[in-house]
C-alpha positions, 0 to 999 in steps of 0.5 A: 494528507495525501492519504485521502486521495489514495484511499479515495483511488482505492475506492474507485479501482473497488467501483471499477472492479464491481462494475467488472466483475459484477459483484455488489458489497465488499467485505474486505478489502486487502491493500499492500503498503510498503514501507517507502512509500510514504503512506502512513497506514493509520491515516489510510484506515482512517481514510478509507473509513471516511471516502467509502460511506455511502459506496460498495465499501461501505463498512469493509474492513480495511486490512493493511498489509505491511511490505518492507523496505528492500534494495540494492546496494550498489557499493556491495552489491546485496539486496537488504532491508531498508527502512527509508529510502536513502538509509546507508547499506547495513552491510556496508555502509554504502550508498545508494542503495536502490529500492526494489521492493517497499514503495508500492501500495496496491490493492491485493485483494477483495473479499466479496458479496 
């Protein structure tokens, strides 16, 4: 489960931000997870709860914002929504569709004390 190491990375980002900005407690973490990122939101939430214990983020709420997959079809040139990296274009059925959104995972915002 790679979500465990990703959750550890999120906690590290939070701790780095706390050192830079001087806050002492995180109440809410807003985390964007793209549909095409291969990150399972439920697994991420479970892992975050486990790895944040005893840290500045202990007890923080994890708000996951799902980012739809989008891509540009190299056959018809349209920008379309896709559910998987290797899906065909829903407009023309063509391949490949180059992903342009939904592959990311990022800490979007922190609510802090």
